C-alpha positions in Angstrom: 0.0 0.0 0.0 1.3 3.4 -0.9 -0.1 6.5 0.8 1.3 10.0 0.0 1.0 12.4 2.9 2.2 16.0 2.8 5.2 16.7 5.0 3.3 18.9 7.5 0.1 16.9 8.2 -2.1 15.8 11.0 -3.2 12.2 10.4 -6.0 10.9 12.7 -6.5 7.2 13.2 -9.9 6.7 14.8 -11.8 3.5 15.5 -12.9 1.1 18.1 -10.4 -0.7 20.3 -8.9 -3.7 18.6 -9.7 -2.4 15.0 -6.0 -2.2 14.0 -5.3 1.5 14.3 -2.1 1.0 16.3 -0.9 -1.8 14.1 -1.6 0.3 11.0 0.2 3.3 12.5 3.3 1.3 13.5 3.6 0.0 9.9 3.3 3.4 8.2 4.8 5.9 10.6 7.8 6.4 12.8 7.2 5.7 16.5 7.9 9.4 17.3 5.3 10.5 14.8 2.4 8.7 16.5 0.8 10.2 19.6 -1.4 7.6 21.3 -4.2 8.4 23.7 -3.5 5.1 25.4 0.2 5.9 25.8 -0.7 9.3 27.2 -3.1 7.7 29.7 -0.3 5.5 30.8 2.1 8.4 31.2 -0.3 10.3 33.5 -1.6 7.3 35.5 0.8 4.4 35.0 -2.1 2.5 33.5 -3.1 2.8 29.8 -6.6 1.4 30.7 -7.3 3.9 33.6 -10.4 5.6 32.2 -10.4 8.1 35.1 -7.3 9.6 33.6 -8.8 10.2 30.2 -9.2 14.0 30.5 -5.6 14.4 31.7 -4.4 12.0 28.9 -6.1 14.1 26.2 -4.8 17.3 27.7 -1.3 15.8 27.3 -2.1 14.5 23.8 -3.2 18.0 22.8 0.0 19.6 24.1 2.2 17.1 22.3 0.2 17.5 19.0 0.4 21.3 19.2 4.2 21.2 19.9 4.9 18.8 17.0 2.8 20.7 14.5 4.3 24.0 15.7 7.7 22.5 14.8 6.4 21.4 11.4 6.5 17.7 12.2 4.2 15.1 10.7 1.9 14.0 13.6 -0.4 11.0 13.8 -3.1 10.7 16.5 -4.0 7.2 17.5 -7.3 7.4 19.5 -10.4 5.2 19.9 -12.7 8.2 19.4 -13.0 11.7 18.3 -12.7 12.8 22.0 -9.6 14.8 21.1 -11.6 17.5 19.3 
C-alpha cells in the first residue's frame, strides 16, 4: 500500500479498540510521529486502561500535538474516538 501524505500533516487514526489503528500506525509511521491516547493515559496514570485519567491524557495529547505541529512535524493521533476535538 502506498499513501502519500504532505510533510506537514495531521493524520488521525480513529476507530474502536482492537480495530487495528495502532498496528496500521506502526507499519506506516515512525514511533515518534504517533501520539497515542492510550500511551498518554499510561504516562499520566501508570495504567493505559485507567479511564479516570482520560481527561488528563487528552490534555497531554493536545499539548504534544500542538508542539509537534508547531515545529512542522508530521503528527499521527491514535485514539479510539473523536474525543480529542
